[in-house]
C-alpha positions, -999 to 999 in steps of 0.1 A, spaced: -76 -325 520 -41 -325 509 -30 -309 542 -46 -337 561 -29 -362 540 6 -347 545 -2 -343 582 -11 -380 585 20 -391 566 43 -368 588 26 -382 619 32 -418 608 68 -410 600 75 -393 634 57 -422 652 79 -448 635 110 -427 640 103 -424 678 96 -462 679 129 -467 662 146 -445 689 130 -467 715 142 -498 699 178 -483 695 180 -468 731 156 -488 751 143 -457 767 106 -461 778 100 -423 771 103 -429 733 79 -458 734 52 -438 752 57 -409 728 54 -431 698 22 -447 711 7 -415 721 16 -401 685 2 -432 668 -30 -428 688 -35 -392 675 -26 -405 640 -54 -429 641 -78 -401 653 -67 -379 624 -73 -408 600 -108 -413 614 -116 -377 610 -103 -377 574 -126 -406 565 -155 -389 583 -151 -359 562 -149 -381 530 -181 -398 540 -199 -366 548 -189 -352 514 -205 -382 496 -238 -376 513 
């Protein structure tokens, strides 16, 4: 569980960093990378909550 939490936080930080690079440089590549990474961050978050729900059952 701790590994998933750390992974989630790192993914959020990297996504925010790449979005910051997009805002700083205006390069569309950084925006695409940030959105793609944010999408995977949401997927990891959903899996984390699914595991929590399954553990409660």
